[in-house]
C-alpha positions as CSV (number, residue, x, y, z in Angstrom):
1,M,-24.0,-52.4,37.3
2,H,-21.9,-55.3,38.4
3,V,-18.8,-53.1,38.8
4,A,-20.6,-50.6,41.0
5,I,-21.6,-53.3,43.4
6,A,-18.1,-54.8,43.6
7,S,-16.5,-51.4,44.2
8,T,-18.9,-50.4,47.0
9,P,-17.8,-53.1,49.5
10,F,-14.2,-52.4,48.7
11,L,-14.6,-48.8,49.7
12,V,-16.4,-49.7,52.8
13,A,-13.8,-52.2,53.8
14,T,-11.0,-49.7,53.4
15,A,-13.0,-47.1,55.4
16,E,-13.5,-49.5,58.3
17,S,-9.8,-50.5,58.5
18,A,-8.7,-46.8,58.6
19,T,-10.9,-46.1,61.6
20,Q,-9.4,-48.8,63.8
21,P,-6.8,-47.6,66.3
22,I,-3.2,-48.8,66.1
23,S,-2.1,-51.7,68.3
24,V,-0.1,-51.2,71.5
25,E,2.9,-52.9,70.0
26,T,2.9,-50.6,67.1
27,A,2.6,-47.6,69.3
28,L,5.5,-48.8,71.5
29,L,7.7,-49.4,68.4
30,V,7.0,-45.8,67.2
31,V,7.8,-44.4,70.6
32,L,11.0,-46.5,70.8
33,G,12.1,-45.4,67.4
34,I,11.6,-41.7,68.3
35,A,13.5,-42.2,71.5
36,L,16.4,-43.9,69.7
37,V,16.6,-40.9,67.3
38,F,16.8,-38.5,70.2
39,A,19.4,-40.7,72.0
40,F,21.6,-40.9,68.9
41,K,21.4,-37.1,68.5
42,A,22.4,-36.5,72.1
43,I,25.3,-39.0,71.8
44,A,26.5,-37.3,68.6
45,R,26.2,-33.8,70.3
46,L,28.2,-35.1,73.3
47,H,30.8,-36.7,71.1
48,R,31.3,-33.4,69.2
49,R,31.7,-31.5,72.6
50,V,34.2,-34.0,73.9
51,E,36.2,-33.8,70.6
52,G,36.2,-30.0,70.9
53,L,37.5,-30.2,74.5
54,H,40.3,-32.6,73.4
55,S,41.4,-30.4,70.6
56,V,41.5,-27.3,72.9
57,R,43.4,-29.0,75.7
58,K,45.9,-30.7,73.5
59,P,49.2,-28.7,73.7
60,K,50.9,-28.1,70.4
61,P,54.2,-29.8,70.3
62,S,57.2,-27.6,70.1
63,V,59.5,-28.4,67.2
64,R,63.1,-28.6,68.3
65,P,66.1,-29.9,66.4
66,V,67.1,-33.4,67.2
67,A,70.7,-34.7,66.9
68,V,70.8,-37.3,64.1
69,D,73.0,-40.4,64.5
70,T,74.8,-40.9,61.2
71,S,75.6,-44.5,62.0
72,I,72.1,-45.6,61.3
73,P,71.3,-45.9,57.5
74,P,68.6,-43.6,56.2
75,E,66.5,-46.6,55.0
76,V,66.3,-47.9,58.6
77,L,65.3,-44.5,59.9
78,A,62.5,-44.3,57.2
79,V,61.2,-47.8,58.2
80,I,61.2,-46.9,61.9
81,S,59.4,-43.6,61.2
82,A,56.8,-45.3,59.0
83,A,56.2,-47.9,61.7
84,V,55.7,-45.3,64.4
85,F,53.4,-43.3,62.2
86,E,51.2,-46.3,61.3
87,T,51.1,-47.6,64.8
88,L,50.8,-44.5,66.9
89,G,49.4,-41.8,64.5
90,T,50.4,-38.3,63.6
91,D,50.4,-36.9,67.1
92,T,53.6,-38.7,68.0
93,H,57.2,-37.6,67.7
94,I,60.3,-39.7,67.6
95,V,62.7,-38.2,70.2
96,A,65.7,-40.4,69.7
97,I,66.8,-43.4,67.7
98,S,70.1,-45.0,68.7
99,P,71.6,-48.4,68.0
100,E,71.6,-50.9,70.8
101,T,75.0,-51.0,72.6
102,Q,76.6,-54.0,74.3
103,N,76.6,-52.4,77.7
104,N,73.4,-54.1,78.7
105,T,74.9,-57.6,79.0
106,W,73.7,-58.0,82.6
107,S,70.1,-57.2,81.6
108,M,70.3,-59.6,78.7
109,E,71.7,-62.3,81.0
110,G,68.8,-61.7,83.4
111,R,66.2,-62.0,80.6
112,R,67.9,-65.2,79.5
113,Q,67.7,-66.8,82.9
114,I,64.0,-65.7,83.3
115,F,63.1,-67.1,79.9
116,G,65.0,-70.3,80.6
117,S,63.1,-70.9,83.8
118,R,59.7,-70.7,82.1
119,K,57.9,-73.8,80.9
120,V,57.3,-74.0,77.1
121,R,53.7,-74.7,76.4
């Protein structure tokens, strides 16, 4: 008989708490969560559409033969190609690689004067 009395108030207590309405803060959190789900879905849909437009508008590069300068070692060409690929991605093409010539002495002198006029911090 003792167990029956102890279980009756427990059942009544749970029935009373279930009939209470949710608080305003809880309702706002539920509404905010649902709004965030819809916002993320809309952003994902917009992202897919923009990516689709970029892939359609991007012209396919034409492959044309490039004259290869044999004075540059193949190891250096490989390092330059790897650096361009890692930095700029797969959508880039190297148009020309040529060694620096000594015909730019005036531009080098100008750079030297500009750098010499700057204060070292």
